[in-house]
C-alpha positions in Angstrom: -10.2 21.3 -33.9 -11.9 24.4 -35.3 -12.3 27.9 -33.8 -15.6 28.3 -32.0 -18.4 29.2 -34.5 -16.1 29.0 -37.5 -17.5 27.8 -40.8 -14.5 26.3 -42.6 -14.2 26.4 -46.4 -14.9 23.3 -48.4 -13.0 21.3 -51.0 -13.3 21.3 -54.7 -15.7 18.6 -56.0 -14.7 19.1 -59.6 -12.1 16.3 -59.8 -14.4 13.9 -58.1 -17.1 14.0 -60.8 -20.0 14.7 -58.4 -22.0 16.3 -61.2 -22.3 13.8 -64.0 -22.5 15.4 -67.5 -25.9 15.7 -69.1 -26.9 13.4 -71.9 -27.1 16.2 -74.5 -24.4 18.9 -74.5 -26.4 22.1 -74.7 -25.1 25.6 -74.1 -26.5 28.9 -73.1 -25.0 32.3 -72.6 -25.9 35.8 -71.6 -25.3 38.6 -74.1 -26.6 42.1 -74.6 -28.8 41.7 -77.7 -32.4 42.7 -78.3 -35.4 40.4 -78.5 -33.6 37.6 -76.9 -33.7 34.2 -75.3 -33.5 33.7 -71.5 -32.9 36.9 -69.6 -31.5 39.1 -72.3 -29.7 42.1 -70.7 -30.1 44.4 -73.6 -30.2 48.2 -73.2 -29.1 50.5 -75.9 -25.5 51.7 -75.4 -24.5 48.9 -73.1 -21.3 47.1 -74.0 -21.6 43.4 -74.8 -20.8 41.1 -71.8 -18.5 38.1 -72.2 -20.3 35.0 -73.3 -21.7 33.0 -70.4 -21.7 29.4 -71.6 -22.6 26.2 -69.9 -20.5 23.3 -71.2 -20.4 19.7 -70.1 -17.2 18.3 -68.6 -15.7 15.1 -70.0 -17.5 12.0 -68.8 -16.4 10.8 -65.5 -17.5 8.0 -63.3 -19.7 9.2 -60.4 -17.6 9.1 -57.3 -19.1 9.8 -53.8 -17.6 12.7 -51.9 -14.4 11.9 -50.1 -15.1 10.8 -46.6 -12.7 11.9 -44.0 -12.3 10.7 -40.4 -14.9 11.8 -37.9 -14.1 14.9 -36.0 -14.3 14.4 -32.3 -14.1 17.9 -31.1 -17.7 19.0 -31.6 -19.0 22.5 -31.9 -22.4 23.8 -30.9 -24.8 25.2 -33.5 -23.7 28.6 -34.7 -26.2 31.0 -33.1 -25.1 34.2 -31.4 -21.4 34.1 -31.6 -19.6 33.8 -34.9 -16.0 34.2 -35.9 -15.5 33.3 -39.5 -12.1 32.2 -40.8 -10.4 35.0 -42.6 -9.5 33.5 -46.0 -7.8 35.5 -48.7 -10.1 35.6 -51.7 -9.1 35.7 -55.3 -11.3 36.1 -58.4 -11.2 33.1 -60.6 -10.6 33.1 -64.4 -14.0 33.3 -65.9 -12.9 31.2 -68.8 -13.6 28.0 -66.9 -17.0 26.6 -67.6 -19.2 24.5 -65.3 -21.2 21.5 -66.2 -24.7 22.4 -67.4 -27.0 23.3 -64.6 -24.3 23.4 -62.0 -22.9 27.0 -61.7 -20.6 26.2 -58.8 -18.3 23.8 -60.8 -15.1 25.7 -61.4 -11.5 25.5 -60.8 -11.0 25.6 -57.0 -9.4 28.8 -55.5 -6.0 28.6 -54.1 -6.0 27.4 -50.5 -3.7 28.4 -47.7 -1.7 25.6 -46.1 -3.5 26.2 -42.8 -7.0 26.2 -44.4 -9.2 23.4 -43.1 -12.5 21.9 -44.3 -15.6 21.0 -42.4 -15.7 17.7 -40.7 -18.6 15.2 -41.0 -21.4 15.5 -38.5 -22.2 12.7 -36.2 -25.8 12.1 -36.9 -28.2 9.2 -37.1 -32.0 8.9 -37.1 -32.0 8.3 -33.3 -29.3 10.8 -32.3 -29.1 13.8 -34.7 -26.2 16.0 -33.5 -26.9 19.7 -33.5 -24.2 21.2 -31.2 -30.2 31.2 -68.7 -30.0 29.9 -72.9 -28.7 32.2 -75.6 -30.3 35.7 -75.5 -30.4 35.6 -79.3 -33.9 35.5 -80.6 -34.8 32.1 -81.9 -38.0 30.2 -82.5 -37.1 27.4 -80.1 -34.5 28.7 -77.7 -32.1 26.3 -76.1 -32.3 25.9 -72.4 -30.0 24.1 -70.0 -30.7 20.4 -69.5 -31.5 19.2 -66.0 -28.3 17.3 -64.8 -28.8 13.7 -64.0 -27.7 13.6 -60.4 -29.4 10.3 -59.5 -26.2 8.2 -59.5 -24.3 10.6 -57.2 -27.3 11.1 -54.9 -27.2 7.4 -54.1 -24.2 8.1 -51.8 -26.7 10.0 -49.6 -29.6 7.5 -50.0 -28.6 4.4 -48.0 -31.8 4.2 -46.0 -35.5 4.0 -46.7 -36.3 7.7 -45.9 -33.5 9.0 -48.0 -34.4 6.7 -51.0 -38.0 8.1 -50.8 -36.7 11.6 -50.9 -34.6 10.9 -54.0 -37.5 9.3 -55.6 -39.8 12.2 -54.9 -37.2 14.7 -56.1 -36.5 12.9 -59.4 -40.1 12.6 -60.2 -41.0 16.2 -59.4 -38.0 18.3 -60.3 -38.4 20.8 -63.2 -37.4 19.3 -66.5 -35.7 20.9 -69.5 -39.0 20.8 -71.4 -40.7 22.7 -68.6 -38.1 25.4 -68.7 -38.1 25.6 -72.5 -41.9 26.1 -72.4 -41.6 29.0 -70.0 -38.7 30.5 -72.0 -40.6 30.3 -75.2 -43.4 32.3 -73.7 -41.0 34.8 -72.1 -39.4 35.4 -75.5 -42.7 36.1 -77.2 -43.8 38.4 -74.3 -40.6 40.4 -74.5 -41.0 41.0 -78.2 -44.6 42.1 -77.7 -43.8 44.3 -74.6 -41.0 46.0 -76.6 -43.6 47.3 -79.0 -44.7 49.5 -76.0 -41.5 49.8 -73.9 -38.7 49.6 -76.4 -35.8 49.2 -73.9 -37.7 46.8 -71.6 -36.0 43.6 -70.6 -38.0 40.6 -69.3 -36.2 38.3 -66.9 -37.3 34.8 -65.9 -36.7 34.5 -62.2 -37.5 32.5 -59.1 -37.7 28.7 -58.9 -37.8 28.4 -62.7 -34.2 29.7 -62.9 -32.7 28.9 -59.5 -32.8 25.2 -59.8 -35.4 24.7 -57.0 -38.5 24.4 -59.2 -40.7 21.4 -59.8 -42.9 20.5 -62.7 -45.9 22.3 -61.3 -44.0 25.5 -60.4 -45.4 28.7 -61.8 -43.1 31.2 -63.5 -42.0 34.5 -62.1 -41.1 37.4 -64.5 -39.4 40.7 -63.7 -39.7 43.5 -66.3 -36.9 45.9 -65.9 -37.5 49.5 -67.1 -34.8 52.1 -66.8 -35.1 55.8 -67.1 -34.8 59.1 -65.3 -38.2 58.9 -63.8 -39.1 55.9 -61.7 -42.1 54.1 -63.4 -45.3 53.6 -61.4 -45.7 49.8 -61.3 -49.5 49.9 -61.2 -49.6 52.1 -64.3 -47.2 49.9 -66.2 -49.0 46.7 -65.2 -52.3 48.3 -66.3 -50.8 49.1 -69.7 -49.5 45.6 -70.0 -52.8 44.1 -68.9 -54.5 45.9 -71.9 -51.7 44.7 -74.2 -51.9 41.1 -72.9 -55.7 40.9 -73.5 -54.9 41.4 -77.2 -52.4 38.5 -77.4 -53.6 35.2 -78.7 -51.4 33.1 -76.4 -52.3 34.8 -73.1 -55.5 34.5 -71.0 -56.9 35.2 -67.5 -55.0 38.4 -66.8 -55.4 39.7 -63.3 -53.8 42.8 -61.7 -52.9 42.1 -58.0 -52.2 45.3 -56.0 -50.0 43.8 -53.4 -46.9 45.3 -51.7 -45.1 44.2 -54.8 -47.8 44.6 -57.5 -48.0 41.8 -60.0 -49.8 40.9 -63.2 -50.9 37.3 -63.1 -51.8 35.5 -66.3 -51.8 32.1 -67.9 -50.5 30.7 -71.1 -53.6 30.0 -73.2 -54.8 26.4 -73.2 -52.5 25.3 -70.5 -52.1 25.5 -66.7 -48.8 27.4 -66.8 -49.3 30.5 -64.7 -47.0 33.6 -64.7 -46.5 36.4 -62.1 -45.0 39.5 -63.6 -43.6 42.4 -61.5 -42.0 45.7 -62.4 -38.4 46.5 -61.4 -38.3 44.2 -58.4 -34.7 43.6 -59.2 -33.9 42.0 -55.8 -35.7 39.0 -57.2 -33.0 38.7 -59.9 -30.3 38.9 -57.3 -31.7 36.3 -55.0 -32.5 34.0 -58.0 -28.7 33.7 -58.7 -27.8 33.6 -55.0 -30.2 30.7 -54.4 -29.0 29.0 -57.6 -25.5 29.1 -56.2 -26.7 27.5 -53.0 -28.8 25.0 -54.9 -25.8 23.5 -56.7 -23.3 23.9 -53.9 -24.1 20.4 -52.7 -26.1 17.6 -54.3 -28.4 17.3 -51.3 -29.7 20.8 -51.4 -32.2 20.5 -54.2 -33.8 17.3 -53.1 -34.0 18.6 -49.5 -35.7 21.8 -50.5 -38.2 20.1 -52.8 -39.2 17.7 -50.1 -39.6 20.4 -47.5 -41.8 22.5 -49.9 -44.0 19.5 -50.7 -44.3 18.8 -47.0 -45.2 22.4 -46.2 -47.7 22.6 -49.0 -49.4 19.4 -48.0 -49.7 20.5 -44.4 -51.1 23.9 -45.4 -48.2 26.1 -44.1 -46.9 27.2 -47.5 -49.1 30.1 -48.6 -48.1 33.6 -47.7 -51.5 34.9 -49.0 -53.1 32.9 -46.2 -50.8 34.1 -43.5 -48.3 31.2 -43.6 -44.8 30.7 -45.1 -43.9 31.7 -48.7 -41.7 29.2 -50.6 -38.9 31.7 -50.5 -39.1 31.8 -46.7 -39.0 28.0 -46.6 -35.9 27.9 -48.8 -34.1 30.3 -46.6 -35.1 28.3 -43.5 -33.7 25.1 -45.0 -30.4 26.8 -46.0 -30.1 28.3 -42.5 -30.5 24.9 -40.9 -27.8 23.5 -43.1 -25.4 26.4 -42.4 -25.7 26.1 -38.7 -25.1 22.4 -38.2 -22.2 21.5 -35.9 -20.4 20.7 -39.2 -22.0 22.9 -41.9 -23.3 21.5 -45.1 -23.2 25.1 -46.5 -21.2 28.3 -45.9 -22.4 31.9 -46.3 -21.6 32.6 -49.9 -22.3 36.3 -49.4 -19.9 36.5 -46.5 -17.1 34.5 -48.2 -17.6 36.0 -51.7 -19.0 39.5 -51.2 -17.8 40.7 -54.5 -19.9 38.1 -56.3 -23.1 39.0 -54.5 -22.6 42.8 -54.1 -26.2 44.2 -53.6 -25.1 47.4 -55.6 -23.8 45.4 -58.5 -25.4 46.3 -61.9 -28.2 43.9 -62.7 -26.5 43.1 -66.0 -23.5 41.7 -64.1 -25.4 39.6 -61.6 -25.2 36.3 -63.6 -21.5 37.0 -64.4 -20.7 37.5 -60.7 -21.8 34.1 -59.7 -19.3 32.5 -62.1 -16.5 33.4 -59.7 -17.9 31.3 -56.8 -15.9 28.1 -56.3 -17.5 24.8 -55.1 -18.1 24.1 -51.5 -18.2 20.4 -50.5 -18.6 19.8 -46.8 -17.1 16.8 -45.0 -20.6 16.5 -43.4 -21.8 13.3 -45.1 -25.2 13.0 -43.4 -27.8 11.3 -45.5 -30.8 13.1 -46.9 -33.1 11.5 -44.3 -30.8 12.6 -41.5 -30.8 16.2 -42.8 -34.6 16.3 -43.1 -35.0 15.0 -39.5 -32.4 17.6 -38.4 -34.3 20.4 -40.2 -37.6 19.4 -38.5 -35.9 19.0 -35.1 -34.2 22.3 -35.3 -37.4 24.3 -35.8 -39.4 22.0 -33.5 -37.1 22.1 -30.4 -33.9 24.2 -30.9 -34.7 27.5 -32.7 -35.9 30.4 -30.4 -38.7 31.9 -32.4 -39.1 34.8 -29.9 -35.5 35.7 -29.7 -33.8 34.9 -33.0 -33.6 36.0 -36.6 -32.8 33.5 -39.4 -29.9 34.9 -41.4 -28.6 33.0 -44.5 -26.4 36.1 -45.2 -24.5 35.6 -41.9 -25.0 31.8 -41.7 -26.2 32.0 -38.1 -29.2 33.0 -36.0 -29.0 36.7 -35.1 -30.4 38.0 -31.9 -33.7 39.8 -32.4 -33.5 43.5 -31.6 -36.3 46.0 -31.0 -36.2 47.5 -34.5 -39.5 47.9 -36.3 -38.5 45.2 -38.8 -38.4 42.5 -36.1 -40.5 43.9 -33.2 -43.7 42.0 -32.5 -43.1 39.6 -35.4 -43.8 35.9 -34.9 -41.3 34.6 -37.4 -38.2 36.6 -38.5 -36.3 35.5 -41.6 -33.9 38.0 -43.1 -33.9 38.7 -46.8 -30.3 38.3 -47.8 -30.0 41.5 -49.8 -32.7 44.0 -48.5 -32.4 42.6 -45.0 -36.2 42.9 -44.3 -38.5 40.2 -43.0 -39.7 37.8 -45.7 -41.8 36.0 -43.1 -43.9 39.1 -42.3 -47.0 37.4 -43.8 -47.2 35.3 -40.6 -48.9 38.0 -38.5 -51.6 36.0 -36.7 -50.8 34.0 -33.6 -53.1 31.1 -34.7 -51.2 30.7 -37.9 -47.8 30.9 -36.1 -48.9 28.3 -33.6 -50.1 26.0 -36.5 -46.7 26.3 -38.1 -44.8 25.5 -35.0 -47.1 22.6 -34.2 -46.6 21.1 -37.6 -42.8 21.1 -37.1 -43.2 19.4 -33.8 -45.7 16.8 -35.0 -43.9 16.0 -38.2 -40.6 15.6 -36.3 -42.2 13.3 -33.8 -43.8 11.1 -36.4 -40.9 10.9 -38.8 -38.4 10.2 -36.0 -40.5 7.2 -35.0 -41.4 5.8 -38.4 -38.5 6.9 -40.7 -41.0 6.8 -43.6 -41.7 9.9 -45.8 -45.3 8.6 -46.4 -46.0 9.3 -42.7 -45.8 13.1 -43.2 -46.9 13.5 -46.8 -48.5 11.3 -49.6 -45.6 10.6 -51.8 -47.4 8.5 -54.5 -50.2 11.1 -54.8 -47.7 14.0 -55.2 -45.6 12.1 -57.8 -48.8 11.2 -59.7 -49.9 14.8 -59.8 -46.5 16.0 -61.0 -46.3 13.3 -63.6 -49.6 14.4 -65.1 -48.0 17.6 -66.2 -45.7 15.8 -68.7 
């Protein structure tokens, strides 16, 4: 039915009410103003950007995604050959506003008469088919509420394993209060930093902003300094370390001289930890890219949270100890969902290159993602089926020695002999810089342990269909709940 290797475009979910409105209609926008709320983009002389607001849609009854007849003409997983559909793209009017926390909800783009959508995958547990808030300074900045997706998620939780995944996600996902706490600290820090670096802008990045965080997530910060001379990160971080030691609300500052140097510190009297880097702007770009993926389909956020908890419990989620970083794990999950016989996700960079242009000015990055329409796949696999498929893919299907994971291309690329990929155990392409984000896995014993964990977890979960068989659900929920 579809061209070999094609990743058809999805349908608009807007009219189906897949993202229920939050209980409290909050707003946030991005403006160029000094001493601001989340991610102010202020630099003297820059023109004010259009307001970036999040508004709730009128209340609608949650309706499960439209289910279409099963496609009988199956395609193999998208690996080495790929011929994407050529679809004429059009920028959307940025005046349309998504529901809070769901940046992909916009008016759908015009579709050609011959444009098709992805069909549902034929999968079961026994036969899984593979073939930011206003930048204006304010004492208590508003932050976007976490949308209540529980009702819509029930469409994908008709079995025990899927129900367990939803339960874990809802108990552990980052709450509005968690984000507000991080934002309050970021606002104070920016004000104090600007006493030393007047034009500095402090961005909250990573899982805190991309929708993939949990209650126990630390906060990543990027300090952007512009000038004719490129600042030395170690020098700047050393200056900030001295400054932070004088601040009453910061403690335990530690300068870490890694490939990307960071200043690690805690909010005083709490367990909230921050990692601050200098001018690592790719982190801002991939924050908004991952945020776009996170809200492209209701299953993405629960899926990623469960995988991260599984990996952490099984001690394969710590780059400092030679295993997988959380960022690497997220890309691995997205890749597995992009390369199904009927994709759950497309390549947003391929289909909307103007929205994720790596040379786009940092100030325009949040604005660019406003033009990405929703993608709703006709693949209606349950959460449990997708988790089993993820484990099976890396346990039995993926060729670690011959392939590179590429979310940018929505396929597995053949590993070449370049320095970036040569003699690397795991190759996961960074979507913007195109380097290997899995380079921390440089010991064979660690690589073997990672592979073995995929194999063993898939074997156990396939037999028992119980999330407790591969991670302690109640203990994790209890630990996250203690942070409230």
